[in-house]
C-alpha positions as a Markdown table, in Angstrom:
| # | Residue | x | y | z |
|---|---|---|---|---|
| 1 | Met | 10.5 | -61.8 | -45.2 |
| 2 | Lys | 8.4 | -58.7 | -44.8 |
| 3 | Gly | 8.4 | -59.1 | -41.0 |
| 4 | Asn | 12.2 | -59.5 | -41.0 |
| 5 | Thr | 12.5 | -56.2 | -43.0 |
| 6 | Leu | 10.4 | -54.3 | -40.4 |
| 7 | Thr | 12.4 | -55.5 | -37.5 |
| 8 | Lys | 15.6 | -54.0 | -39.1 |
| 9 | Tyr | 14.1 | -50.5 | -38.4 |
| 10 | Ile | 12.9 | -51.1 | -34.9 |
| 11 | Leu | 15.4 | -50.5 | -32.1 |
| 12 | Pro | 15.8 | -53.0 | -29.4 |
| 13 | Pro | 14.2 | -52.1 | -26.0 |
| 14 | Gly | 17.6 | -51.4 | -24.4 |
| 15 | Pro | 18.6 | -48.4 | -26.7 |
| 16 | Ile | 15.0 | -47.1 | -26.6 |
| 17 | Leu | 15.1 | -47.0 | -22.8 |
| 18 | Ser | 18.5 | -45.4 | -22.8 |
| 19 | Leu | 17.4 | -42.6 | -25.2 |
| 20 | Thr | 14.3 | -42.1 | -23.1 |
| 21 | Leu | 16.3 | -41.6 | -20.0 |
| 22 | Ile | 18.7 | -39.3 | -21.7 |
| 23 | Gly | 15.8 | -37.2 | -23.0 |
| 24 | Ile | 14.3 | -37.0 | -19.4 |
| 25 | Val | 17.7 | -35.9 | -18.0 |
| 26 | Leu | 18.1 | -33.2 | -20.7 |
| 27 | Leu | 14.5 | -32.0 | -20.1 |
| 28 | Ser | 15.1 | -31.9 | -16.3 |
| 29 | Ala | 18.3 | -29.9 | -16.9 |
| 30 | Val | 16.5 | -27.4 | -19.1 |
| 31 | Leu | 13.7 | -27.0 | -16.5 |
| 32 | Tyr | 16.2 | -26.7 | -13.7 |
| 33 | Tyr | 18.1 | -24.0 | -15.5 |
| 34 | Arg | 14.9 | -22.0 | -16.2 |
| 35 | Ala | 13.8 | -22.4 | -12.6 |
| 36 | Val | 17.1 | -21.1 | -11.3 |
| 37 | Lys | 16.9 | -18.1 | -13.7 |
| 38 | Ile | 13.3 | -17.3 | -12.5 |
| 39 | Glu | 14.4 | -17.7 | -8.8 |
| 40 | Arg | 17.3 | -15.3 | -9.4 |
| 41 | Phe | 14.8 | -12.7 | -10.7 |
| 42 | Leu | 12.1 | -13.3 | -8.1 |
| 43 | Glu | 14.3 | -13.2 | -5.0 |
| 44 | Pro | 15.6 | -9.6 | -5.5 |
| 45 | Ala | 12.1 | -8.6 | -6.6 |
| 46 | Leu | 10.7 | -10.0 | -3.4 |
| 47 | Ala | 13.5 | -8.4 | -1.4 |
| 48 | Val | 12.5 | -5.0 | -2.8 |
| 49 | Thr | 8.7 | -5.4 | -2.2 |
| 50 | Gln | 8.7 | -7.4 | 1.1 |
| 51 | Pro | 9.2 | -4.5 | 3.5 |
| 52 | Arg | 6.5 | -2.4 | 1.9 |
| 53 | Ile | 4.2 | -5.3 | 1.8 |
| 54 | Glu | 4.7 | -6.1 | 5.5 |
| 55 | Phe | 4.2 | -2.4 | 6.3 |
| 56 | Ser | 1.0 | -2.3 | 4.3 |
| 57 | Glu | -0.3 | -5.5 | 5.8 |
| 58 | Asn | 0.2 | -4.1 | 9.4 |
| 59 | Ile | -1.8 | -1.0 | 8.6 |
| 60 | Ser | -4.5 | -3.1 | 6.9 |
| 61 | Arg | -4.7 | -5.2 | 10.0 |
| 62 | Leu | -5.3 | -2.1 | 12.2 |
| 63 | Phe | -7.9 | -0.8 | 9.7 |
| 64 | Leu | -9.8 | -4.1 | 9.7 |
| 65 | Lys | -9.8 | -4.2 | 13.5 |
| 66 | Glu | -11.6 | -0.9 | 13.6 |
| 67 | Phe | -13.8 | -1.1 | 10.6 |
| 68 | Gly | -14.2 | -4.8 | 10.1 |
| 69 | Thr | -14.2 | -6.6 | 6.7 |
| 70 | Arg | -17.5 | -5.0 | 5.5 |
| 71 | Gln | -16.9 | -2.4 | 2.8 |
| 72 | Ile | -18.0 | 1.0 | 4.0 |
| 73 | Lys | -19.3 | 3.5 | 1.4 |
| 74 | Gly | -17.2 | 6.6 | 1.3 |
| 75 | Ile | -14.0 | 5.0 | 2.7 |
| 76 | Arg | -11.3 | 3.5 | 0.6 |
| 77 | Phe | -8.1 | 2.0 | 1.9 |
| 78 | Thr | -5.0 | 1.8 | -0.2 |
| 79 | Thr | -1.5 | 0.5 | 0.5 |
| 80 | Ser | -0.4 | 3.7 | 2.2 |
| 81 | Ser | -3.4 | 5.9 | 2.6 |
| 82 | Ile | -7.0 | 6.1 | 3.7 |
| 83 | Val | -9.4 | 8.2 | 1.5 |
| 84 | Val | -12.6 | 9.3 | 3.1 |
| 85 | Asp | -15.6 | 11.5 | 1.9 |
| 86 | Glu | -15.4 | 14.6 | 4.0 |
| 87 | Pro | -19.1 | 14.4 | 5.2 |
| 88 | Leu | -18.2 | 11.2 | 7.0 |
| 89 | Leu | -15.6 | 13.1 | 9.1 |
| 90 | Leu | -17.3 | 16.2 | 10.4 |
| 91 | Asn | -20.8 | 17.1 | 11.4 |
| 92 | Ser | -22.4 | 19.9 | 9.3 |
| 93 | Ile | -22.8 | 22.4 | 12.1 |
| 94 | Pro | -21.0 | 25.8 | 12.5 |
| 95 | Pro | -17.4 | 25.6 | 11.4 |
| 96 | Arg | -15.3 | 26.2 | 14.5 |
| 97 | Arg | -17.6 | 24.1 | 16.6 |
| 98 | Glu | -17.7 | 21.0 | 14.5 |
| 99 | Thr | -17.1 | 17.7 | 16.3 |
| 100 | Gly | -15.6 | 14.5 | 15.0 |
| 101 | Ser | -17.7 | 11.6 | 13.7 |
| 102 | Ala | -17.5 | 7.9 | 14.6 |
| 103 | Val | -15.3 | 7.4 | 11.5 |
| 104 | Leu | -12.8 | 10.1 | 12.7 |
| 105 | Thr | -12.7 | 8.4 | 16.2 |
| 106 | Lys | -11.9 | 5.0 | 14.6 |
| 107 | Leu | -9.2 | 6.7 | 12.4 |
| 108 | Ser | -7.6 | 8.3 | 15.5 |
| 109 | Arg | -7.4 | 4.9 | 17.2 |
| 110 | Ile | -5.8 | 3.4 | 14.1 |
| 111 | Phe | -3.1 | 6.1 | 14.1 |
| 112 | Leu | -2.5 | 5.8 | 17.8 |
| 113 | Ala | -2.0 | 2.0 | 17.6 |
| 114 | Leu | 0.3 | 2.5 | 14.6 |
| 115 | Leu | 2.5 | 5.0 | 16.4 |
| 116 | Arg | 2.5 | 3.1 | 19.7 |
| 117 | Asp | 4.0 | 0.1 | 17.9 |
| 118 | Glu | 7.7 | 0.9 | 17.9 |
| 119 | Lys | 8.5 | -1.3 | 14.9 |
| 120 | Met | 5.7 | 0.3 | 12.8 |
| 121 | Lys | 6.5 | 3.8 | 14.0 |
| 122 | Ala | 10.1 | 3.5 | 12.8 |
| 123 | His | 8.7 | 3.3 | 9.3 |
| 124 | Val | 6.4 | 6.4 | 9.6 |
| 125 | Asp | 7.8 | 9.8 | 8.7 |
| 126 | Leu | 4.5 | 11.8 | 8.5 |
| 127 | Ile | 0.8 | 11.3 | 8.5 |
| 128 | Leu | -0.6 | 13.9 | 6.2 |
| 129 | Val | -4.2 | 15.0 | 6.4 |
| 130 | Ala | -4.7 | 16.2 | 2.8 |
| 131 | Val | -8.0 | 17.7 | 1.5 |
| 132 | Arg | -8.2 | 17.3 | -2.3 |
| 133 | Leu | -8.7 | 20.5 | -4.3 |
| 134 | Pro | -10.2 | 20.1 | -7.8 |
| 135 | Phe | -7.8 | 22.6 | -9.6 |
| 136 | Gly | -9.6 | 24.5 | -12.4 |
| 137 | Ser | -8.6 | 27.2 | -14.9 |
| 138 | Asp | -9.9 | 30.1 | -12.7 |
| 139 | Gln | -6.8 | 31.1 | -10.7 |
| 140 | Glu | -8.6 | 33.4 | -8.3 |
| 141 | Arg | -11.1 | 30.7 | -7.5 |
| 142 | Asn | -8.3 | 28.2 | -7.0 |
| 143 | Arg | -6.7 | 30.5 | -4.4 |
| 144 | Glu | -9.9 | 31.0 | -2.6 |
| 145 | Glu | -10.7 | 27.3 | -2.5 |
| 146 | Arg | -7.2 | 26.5 | -1.4 |
| 147 | Leu | -7.5 | 28.8 | 1.6 |
| 148 | Arg | -10.9 | 27.4 | 2.5 |
| 149 | Leu | -9.9 | 23.8 | 2.2 |
| 150 | Gln | -6.6 | 24.4 | 4.1 |
| 151 | Glu | -8.8 | 25.6 | 7.0 |
| 152 | Arg | -10.9 | 22.4 | 6.6 |
| 153 | Ser | -7.9 | 20.2 | 6.6 |
| 154 | Glu | -6.6 | 21.8 | 9.8 |
| 155 | Leu | -10.0 | 21.5 | 11.3 |
| 156 | Ile | -10.1 | 17.8 | 10.5 |
| 157 | Leu | -6.7 | 17.4 | 12.1 |
| 158 | Glu | -7.8 | 19.2 | 15.2 |
| 159 | Ser | -10.9 | 17.0 | 15.4 |
| 160 | Leu | -8.6 | 13.9 | 15.1 |
| 161 | Phe | -6.6 | 15.2 | 18.0 |
| 162 | Arg | -9.8 | 15.9 | 20.0 |
| 163 | Ala | -11.0 | 12.3 | 19.4 |
| 164 | Glu | -7.8 | 10.9 | 20.8 |
| 165 | Pro | -5.8 | 13.5 | 22.8 |
| 166 | Ala | -2.8 | 11.2 | 23.1 |
| 167 | Leu | -2.2 | 11.6 | 19.4 |
| 168 | Glu | -1.4 | 15.3 | 19.8 |
| 169 | Arg | 0.3 | 15.0 | 23.2 |
| 170 | Glu | 2.6 | 12.1 | 22.3 |
| 171 | Tyr | 2.9 | 12.2 | 18.5 |
| 172 | Gly | 1.9 | 15.7 | 17.4 |
| 173 | Leu | 5.1 | 16.0 | 15.4 |
| 174 | Tyr | 4.0 | 13.1 | 13.1 |
| 175 | Phe | 1.0 | 15.0 | 11.7 |
| 176 | Ala | 0.4 | 17.8 | 9.3 |
| 177 | Ala | -2.6 | 19.3 | 7.4 |
| 178 | Thr | -2.5 | 20.4 | 3.7 |
| 179 | Val | -4.4 | 20.7 | 0.5 |
| 180 | Thr | -3.6 | 18.5 | -2.6 |
| 181 | Pro | -4.6 | 19.9 | -6.0 |
| 182 | Val | -6.2 | 17.2 | -8.3 |
| 183 | Gln | -7.9 | 17.1 | -11.7 |
| 184 | Pro | -11.6 | 18.2 | -11.6 |
| 185 | Ser | -14.1 | 15.4 | -11.8 |
| 186 | Glu | -17.9 | 15.0 | -12.0 |
| 187 | Asp | -18.0 | 13.8 | -8.4 |
| 188 | Lys | -18.3 | 17.0 | -6.3 |
| 189 | Thr | -17.7 | 15.2 | -3.0 |
| 190 | Thr | -14.7 | 16.7 | -1.1 |
| 191 | Leu | -12.2 | 13.9 | -0.5 |
| 192 | Val | -9.8 | 13.8 | 2.4 |
| 193 | Glu | -6.8 | 11.5 | 2.2 |
| 194 | Phe | -4.8 | 10.4 | 5.2 |
| 195 | Gln | -1.4 | 9.7 | 3.7 |
| 196 | Ile | 1.0 | 7.6 | 5.6 |
| 197 | Ile | 4.4 | 8.8 | 4.3 |
| 198 | Pro | 7.2 | 6.2 | 5.1 |
| 199 | Thr | 10.6 | 7.0 | 6.4 |
| 200 | Ser | 13.9 | 6.2 | 4.7 |
| 201 | Gln | 14.0 | 3.1 | 7.0 |
| 202 | Leu | 12.0 | 1.2 | 4.5 |
| 203 | His | 14.6 | 2.0 | 1.8 |
| 204 | Ile | 17.4 | 1.0 | 4.1 |
| 205 | Glu | 15.7 | -2.4 | 4.7 |
| 206 | Val | 15.4 | -2.9 | 1.0 |
| 207 | Leu | 19.1 | -2.2 | 0.5 |
| 208 | Gln | 20.0 | -4.5 | 3.3 |
| 209 | Arg | 18.0 | -7.3 | 1.7 |
| 210 | Leu | 19.6 | -6.7 | -1.7 |
| 211 | Gln | 23.2 | -6.8 | -0.4 |
| 212 | Lys | 23.6 | -10.6 | -0.9 |
| 213 | Tyr | 22.5 | -10.2 | -4.6 |
| 214 | Val | 25.2 | -7.7 | -5.5 |
| 215 | Arg | 28.2 | -9.4 | -3.9 |
């Protein structure tokens, strides 16, 4: 009798299998819906970032070709710039007679390869040689340092051109030298940043990739 009572509350195999299949179908539908929502978010996000990622990867490839994969003390490569300790760029001999270092020669080859690639050059508006100026509270000192470092940035650019004359001859309009004020830090090393400023072409490519998502 007790066994018969228990069997009343146990569903036959057929309904159990049906309910299991329905549950799997519902779970699949929920997962598919979520996957579609994620894809709709990721595709536009990828469309926005892909041109810049490709541009950065191309520059990184040129950097690795010249410097290799070994990390070099005093040189840091970011997505759109190369930051170098100034002593690595110029020899410490009288100002107007300074000559470029091996690092400067490698950088000149990177920029020449970058600008000789028509596809990459289309994305470059300017290569800015910017010496960083720790900006303090003494305005007179700031002005003096700005003038001194502006001269240094122009000297570095001249040395870059001397290392690879084709840069100035063919692509001089793509370069400029300046001073960038920054917050003072404990590190007294003068930093030079070679900023690769992109053209509006990168923004145009982003908009073109986004068109299909706004129709």
